[in-house]
N, C-alpha and C positions, 0 to 999 in steps of 0.2 A: 275370356278374362273380363271382370267387371271394370268399367272405366267411369269414374265419377267426374262430371264436369266441374265440380268445385275443386277437386285435387288436380285436375288437368293432367299435365305431362308427368306429375309425380305419382299418379295412380299405379303404373306398372312397377315402379321401384318399391312402392309400399307393399305391393303384392309379393314381390320377391323377398323383401325384408320380413314379411309375415311368415314366410316359409323358413327363414333362417334367423329366427327371433333371438336365440341365445348368442349367436355370433354378433348380431347387431348390438345387443345389450353389452357384450364384452367390449366391443369397439367404443361404445359411448363412454363407459366407465374408464377405460384405459385412456381415452382422449383427455377427459377432464382431469384425471389424476396426473397425467403427463403435463398438462398446462400448469397445474399448481407446482409441480416439480421444477419446471423451467423458470417459473417466477423466482424461485429461491436462488438459482444459479445466474439469473440475469436481472438483478435488482433495479436496473435502470430502464427496463422495458416497460412502457406505459401501462399496458393492459395486464401483462403476465404478472407484474409485481404487485398489483393492487391488493390481493389478499395478504401479502406479507407486510405491505404498508399499513393495511387495516389492522394488523395484529397489534401495532403500537397503540392505536386508538382504543382497542379493546383492553389492553393492559392499563391504559390510563383510566378507563372506566372502572376496572377493578380497583385501582388506587382510590378513586373517588367513592365507590360504593362499598368496597370491602372493609375488612377490619383495619382499624387505624392503630398507630402506636399510641400507647397510653402516656400522656405527658407527665413528667415528674412534677410532683406538687411543690417542689422547692425551687422551681424556675420562675423568675420574675423578669419582665421586660419593661424597662423604663424608657419611654420613647420621647425623642425631641419632636413633638407633634406641633400642630399649628397653634394650639393654645400656649405651648411653651415658647414658641418663637415670638408670639405677639404679647404674651403675658396678660393676665386679667388686670382690670383696673386696681392699682395698688395705692394705698395712702402714703403720704410722705414718711409717716412713722414706720410703716411696714418696710419701705425701701431702706430707710436709715437703719433699721434693726437687722437687716440681712445683707451681709457682704456679697452673697451670691446675687441677690436681686440688684444690688448696685452695679455689679459687673455686667449683668445681663441687660440692664437698661442703658448702660453707657454706650454700647455699640451693638449693631445687629449681629446675628450669627454669621461666622463663628466667633464666639465670645473669647474673652481672655481665658487662657487655660488654667488660671487660678480657680475658675468655676469647677473644673474637673477635680482639682485638688480638694476643694471644699466638699464636693460630692463624695469623693473617696473617704474623707474624714467622717462624713455623715453616715455612710453605709457601713463601713468597717466598724465604726464606733457602735453602730446598732447591732453588730454581730454577724454581718454578712460573711459567708465563707469565701466568696469569690466575686469580683466585679470585672465584667468583660466589656471592653469598649470597642464597638464596631465602628470606629472612626479611623481616618488616616491623619496622624499628627505629623505630617511631613514638613511643610514650611514652618519656619520659626514664627512664634506668635507671642503676644504679651502673656505673661504668667507662666512661661516655660520653667523658670527656676522653682516656682512653688509646686508645679505639677511634677517636676523631676524629683523634688524632695519627697512628695507623697508616693511616687512610684517606688522610690528606694525604701521608704518607711513601710510600705505594704507590699514588699517584693513578692511574697508568696500568696498574695490575695488579689492579684490584678493581672489582666492580659490585655494587650493592645493589638490592633489590627495593622496588617501590612497588605500590599497589593502587588501582583505581578502584572505589569502592562505588557501583555504578550503581543500586542499589535505594534509595539515599538522595540523590537529586538530584545524582548524579555527584560525590560527594565523593572527593578524592584522599587516600589514606593514604600518607604519604611518610616517609622517615627524618627524625627531629626535627632542628631547627636546630642543636642542639649537636653533631650529627654532620656534617651537610652544610647549608650556608647556603641560604636560599630564593633563587630558586625551584628546589626540588630536582629537579623533573621535567626541567628544562633542563640539569642537571648531567650530564656524560657518564658519571658513575658510577652513575646511577640509571635503571632501566627498569621498566616495569609488568609485573606477573606474571599478568595476567588471561588466561584462555582463555574464549572465548564458545562454549558448546555449542549444538548444533542444538536449536531449539525443539520439534521433533517428539518426540524421545526423550531429550534431555538428554545425548547423547554428543558428545564433542569430536572433530571430524574435521579442523578447519581451524585455522590459526594466523594471528593478526593481528600483523604485525611493526611496523606503524605505525598510529596512530589520530590523529584530530584531535579538538579539544574539541567542535566542532559535531557531528561524527560520534557522539561519546559521548552527546550530548544528543538524538540522533535527527533532526538537521537536515541539510540539504544542505551539501556542502563548499563552502568559499570560499577563494580564493587566499591571503588574509591570515590564515587561521586558524592557531592554534598546533598544532604537531605533537609527538606524544609517541612515544617508541620503547620497544619491549618489552625485557624483560630479555635475551632471546636476541639481539635486534638490537644492543643495546649491547655484549654480549659479543663478538659477531662483529666488530664495528667495532674493539673494543679490541685484538684479536689479528690485525688486518690483513685481515679478510675482509668489510669493509663493503660492497664491491661485490657480494657474493653475496646481500645482503639485498634482497628485493623492494622496489621504490621506491614502490609504490602503497599504498593504504589498505584493500585488500580482504582478506577472509579467504582464505588459501591452503590448500587441502587438501594434506596432506603424506602421503608414503609413510612408514609407521612402521618403526622397527627391530623386530627380533624381540623377543618378550617376554624379559626377563631379561638383556638386553644391558648395561643400566646398573644392575647390582646395587650397592646402597649398601655401602660399607665403614664399619664402626663408627668414629665420629669420635674416640672416646676413645683409640683405638690410637695416634693421632698424638702424644699426650702421654705415652704409656707407653714409657719407654726400651727395655724388652725388646722390645716389639712394633714400635717404631720401627726397631730394628735388624733384627729377624727378618723383618718383613713389608714394610718399606719401605727396606731397605738404608741405614739412617741418612739417609734423605731423598733418595737418588739416584733412587728410584722416581718422585718428583714433578718431576724436571727436565723442563722444557718441557711440562708437563701443563696442561690446562685443568681446574680443580678446581671442581666444583659442591658447595656446602655447603647442606644443607637438611634438612627433617624427613623421616624415614623410618619412625618409629614410628607405628602406627595411632592411638594416643591423641592424636597431634597433628593428625589429620584433614586431611592434605594429600593427598587422593586424588581422582583424576579418572577419570570413566567414558569410556573410549574403545572403539572397535570391537574392540580386541584384548583388553582386560581392564577389569573394573569397578574394579580396584584399582591403576590406574597412578599412581605417585607423581608429584606435581607437579614436583619438581626433575628427575625423569627425563624428563618431557614437555618441559621446557625444553631438555634435552640433545637430545631427538629433533627439536625444532624447529630447533636449530642444525645437527644432522647433515643434516636435509633441505635446509636452505639451502646448506650447503657442497657437497652433492652435486647440487643443483638437482633434488631428488626431490619434485616437486610433481605433483599429479594434476589432470586436466582432465575435466570432464563432457562428454557428447555434446551438441552444439548442438541446441536444440529442433527446428528444422526438419529436420535430418538424422535425428533420432530418429523423428519422425512419418513420414518417408519410409521408414525401415526397417520400421516397423509395417505400412505399406501394402504393401511388398514381401513381407513375411511372409505376409499374407493372400492375395496373388496367387499365391505359390509353392504354398501349400496347395491352392488351387483348381485350379491346373494339374496337380498330382500326382494328386489324386483324380479329377478330371474325365477325364483322358486315359490314365492308366496302367491303370486298371481291374483291378488286382490288389491286393487288400487287404493281403496280407502284404508285398508289395514296397513299397506306399505307406507302410505302417507303418515298415518298415525305413528308407525314405528320410527319413521324418520324424525318426526317431531319429538317423540319420546327420547330417542337417542340424542338428539340435539340438546334437549332440555337437561338430560342426565349428564351430558358432557359439560354443559355450561355450569351445572351445579357442582360437578367434580372440580372444574377449574376454579370456581369460587371457593370451594372447600379447601383445596390445596393452597390457594393464595392465603386464605385466612389462617390455616393451621401451620403451614410449613414455609410460606413465602415463595413457593414455586410458581412462576408464571408459565403455566401449562400452555403450550402452543395450541391456539384455539381457532382463529379465523381461517388460516389455510386448511386446517383439518376439516372444519365444518363446511368450508367451501367445496372441498373434494367430495364430502359426503352428500351435500345438498345439490351440488351441480350434477354429480353423477346420478343421484337418485331422481332429481326432478326431470332431467332430460330423458332418463330411462322411462319414467312414468309418462312423460310427454310422448315418447315413442309408442308406449302402450296405448295412450289415449288416441294417438293418430290411427292406430290399428282399429281401436274400438269405433272411432269416428267413421272410418271406412265402412264398417258394418252398419252403423247408424244411417249413413247416407244411402246405403243399399236398401235398408228397411224403409227409409223415407221415400225413396223413388217408387218402391212397391206400393206404399200407402197412397201416394199421389195419383196412382192409376184409378183409385176408387173414391178418394175424398179430395175436395178442392185444396190447392196448395196453401192458401192463406190459413185455412182452418187447421191443417196439419201443423203449420208453423206455430199457431197459437196453442194447440194441444201439447206440442213437444216443449215449447219454450216458456209458456206462461200458464201452467195448469191450474194454479191457485190464485188468480188475480183477485185482490181484495176489493178494489173499487169498482170492478165491472158490474157488480150486482148491488152496490150500496145505494139505497134510495132515501135515507134519512132516518135518524134515530137520536133520542135524547140520552146523553151520557155525561157523567161528571168528569171534568178534565181540569188541568192546570194550564194556563196560557201565559206566555212570556212575550212581551214586545221589547225590542231594543232599538235605539236610534243613536246615531252619532251626533255629538255636540261639537259645533265648530266646523262641520263639513261644508256648510254653505259658504262660509267665509273662505275656506280653503279652495272650493270649487271656482270662486271668482278669480283667484290669483294663480292657481297651479297650472302646470302644463297638463293638457288633457290626458296624454298617454301616462304620465307619472301619476295623475289622479286616479285613473282606472286601475293602475297597478296597485296603488296603496289601498283603494277600496276593496279590490279583489283579495288582497292579502288579509285585510280585516275580516271580510266575510268568510274566507276559507277557514281562518282560525276559529271564528265563532261557530261556524257550522260544524266543525270537527268536535267542538266542545258539546254542542247540542246532541250530536249523534252518540258521542261516547257516554253521555248520561241518559240515553234511552229516549230522547225526544224526537219528535217529528217536525221537520222543517216545513212549515205550511207555505210560506212565500217570502220572497224578498220584495220590499216596498222601497225602491230607491236604495238608500243606505241603511234602511231599517230592516229588521228581521222579525218575523212572527213564527213562534214555535209552540207546539202543543204536546202535552203529556197525557196519555190515556185515551186518545181518540182511535188509534189503530189497535193497540194491545195494552190493556191496563194491567199494572202490577198491584192495583189497589189504590184508593184515593190518597191515602197518606204517603205511600211510597212514590206515587207519581209526583206529588208536591215536593217531596224531599229530593227526588232526582232533578226537578226543576230548580230548586234552591242550589243544589250542588253546581248545576250548569251556570247559574247566575254568578256565583262566587268564582267559578273557573273563568268565566268571561271577564270578570274584573281583573283577575290575575293576568290573563292573556293580553288584555289591552294595556296593562302596565308594562308588560314586556315589549309589546309592539311599540309603545311610545318611546321607551328607552332606545329601541333599535332605530326608529325613525329619527329621533333627535340626534342620535349618533351619526346618522347619514345626512344631517342638515335639513331634515324635513320637519314639518309642523306636527306636533302631537295633537291628539284628539281626545275629547271626553265622550262619555257614553251614558245614556239614561236607560234604565231597565224598569219596566212595569210588570208585575206578576199578580195574577188573580186566579182564584179557584172557584168553580161553580158548574152548574149544569148548562150545557149548550146543545145545539143541534149539529150533528155530524152528517154530512151528505155530499153528494156530487152537485155542485151549484154551477149553473151556466146555461149555455144555449145548446141547441142541437149540434152546432158545429164544433163547440169547444166546451168541455166540462172541467171544473176545478174542484177536487176534493178538499173541503175546508170545514171550518166550524163557524157558527154564527150565534149571537145571543147577547144579552146584557152583560154577562161575565166577560165576554170578549171585549165589549166596549169599555168596561171599567179598567181592564188591564191596559188598554191603549191610552186611556185618560191618565192613568197613574204614571205611565212612561213620560207623558208630557209634563207632569207636575214635578218630576225630578229637578227640573231647572228652577222651579219656584223655591224649593226647599234646600237646594244646594247639596243634594245627595245623589248617588248614582243608581240606587236601587230603591224602589217603592213597592210594598207588598200589601195586598188587601188582607183584612182580618182573617177570612176563612183559610187562606193559604198560610198565613203566619201561625195560626194555631196548630196547623198540621206539622209544621217544621220546627216548632219551638224547642224540641229536645235535641235538635241537631245544629241550630243556628242561634247565635246571640242576637236577639232582637232589640230594636230601639224604637219607641213610639215617636211618630213624626207629627201627625195632625189628625183632626177629625174633619173630613172634607165632604162637600156635596158637589159632585161634578155635574156638568151639563147633561141633561137628559135623565138625571136620577133625582128622586124625591127624598129618599132617606139618606142621611149622612153615612159615611163609611170611615172607620178607623184605619189608618194606614201606618205602616212600620217600615223600617229599613234594616238591612243586614249589617251588623257590625263585623261579623266574621263567623266562620264555621267553628264549631266546638272542637274540631280536630285540627284547627289551624293555630298558629302562634298569634294569639290576640293579647294585647297589653292588659295584664291582670288589673293594673291600676285603673285603666279606662272602664273595665267591666265593673269594678267596685264603685267608681264615681258615677256610672250611669244609673245606679240605684238612687243617688241623690237627684239626678236629672229627672228620673221617672216620678219621684216623690214631688218634685217641684211642679211637674206637669199636672199631676193630680190636684195639687193645691191651686194651680192656675184655673183648671176646669171647675173647681169647687168655689171659685171666686175669692179664695183666700190669697189675695195678691201680695200682701205684706210678707207672708211666709214664703210664697213662691219666689218673690224677689230675693230673699235671703238665700234660698236654696240654689237658684240659678246663678247668683253671684258667687256662691261657694264653688259651684262646678266650674265656672269660668276662671277662677283663680288658678286652676290646674290646666284648663284647656281654653286659653283665652281666644283662640281663633275658631272655636266651634260655631258654625253658622246658625244651627238650630237654637242653641242656648242663647246666643246673642239676640236672635229674632224674638224669642219668647221673653227675654229680659226687657227689651224695648217695649213690647206690648204690655208687660206687667206694670212697668213704670207709668205707661200711658193710662191703663185702666185704674191704677191706684189713685191717680189724680182725677180721672173722669170715668167712673165705673160704667160699664155697659148696662143696657136696660134689662129688665127682669126676664125677658124672653131669650136672652143670650145663652147659648149652650156650647160656646167655644167651637162653633162650626164655621169653617171657611167655605164660602159659596163661590164657585167658579162658573161664570156664565159662558165662557168660551171653551172650545175644545183644546 
């Protein structure tokens, strides 16, 4: 019997398993399928239940990425936002001419309830079908008589909120009796605002349209029990869609609308005559609309954690519940018995593949194909029928059974490879055998130097030196490694080669190992730079949330011909690139601090990526070591990104101003730069050029001036 020193004591067992291959594969697949089964029956077990806990995360991913509920066009959200709480500066005449503004300025929120009466008059008078108040009007307040009269006057066009305080023996917080007589919860103008989140993670995925008093107390339902309706159910009934409200008392998982569909409009605009005319066409906008009135300012703390966002506004979620009911956009989970049958089928398929195909790459490809097809089916069923097909446990059974079976097959193959290796080592030196078997196509082993066109990127952190002087060394290293890891991942995902780390700086190259063409290399570099900008923005948000200091970044990009080769000594070689194009990219990175931009690009690279990136001219510079000046640009954003169209339009004015500046037409340049700054007053480049234009208008430069900035330092 062959005994491998690398397998040690396991060699005899591997030999036995090789003789009983099918039995071993059956045991492997049976084991992993059984593990998944046990996780279903023991949900508290830490390891066993992981696939079933992960199923909820996958379902949330479907909710985020899958088809969304189409929001009704007649839903409007008027929010008490920060601008409404503070109110914009108003003249004495504007306040005197508006009873609502008088009341809103007399005292901070909550205002006199006469405001809500005035709002009802305003909206219903404009033709609104229904006005929903997602507020609790429980304690008495000024203006209750006026609001009560309005509620009676518009009885069929208004719904108010109530709340069940389930933490305090199920106490109901309802509108006070001065507004609506008891029992308020049985009045068709009152509905509860509660959403009950999942106990596992606190996220709200389902909506209860009806509940009973015994259900709230945690007791079994009874035919004679009292039934309460939600705010959304009351609203749907009010405008003629009561039949769309589910008639049971269960929580219904809803298909959410896309984030941002129910963006709140500032409530104060309704009372401002100018905005009432400009934004709402003197009320015509509200004709036949369903208007939700509720808090939208963060200080009012009406936020709900959902799979789509941790900051979903409560009133917006009520609108989503109504939209789901109108479109019958409810989700169903896979029945437990069918789910377990799918897990069993996955383990069986994995066994059949590995046991009878006998070609590892084909088996692996089949596992990947089946996984992709199953995921596609799950997405299709979610989009078309609302079925949440059990996915994570099923694919875990498939992939764990398949991968461990393939691992077993690999171990058997490895045993044969070790046997072959030992035989070769009798005739060829061991280190040469290792090189032949493990690195047959080493690229840099024979690289001696060649000129090639490449695109080079340098990036460096801004503010890191200041941080290094104050931060804890261990925390600093962690933060730096997190940054470098994210940026390196971006470089690799866009086809770049990481040349080296230089402290907190990065040097990357496109086209030195394997070129996709000069233009494509430059475009991949540009995509990487834009992705690095996005990644740093996300990292800064994360760091600031953790109480750490955010950092800036400068990126320099240039394209040109360089020498690629192994550079170094006999003891240590470094495959890298050298040349003027490399030096200019490094200089451009340093100049980002001078011009207040995060990315600077040389002309040659800019021309290659112009059709994919919005470019902005920055300057004409002559860096140290260069005789000829170079035009440099910055990236506004990718053409496939969401870039402010107004900025793109006004950048034409900026570019025209820069041309006038370089042509010594300083008067016209001043006008154009000033016009641009009217819309973007904080733009550093426009402010810099306006200052220089004003200076040159008073004291023109000499005739040799060509708008070139010379930098004597690196």
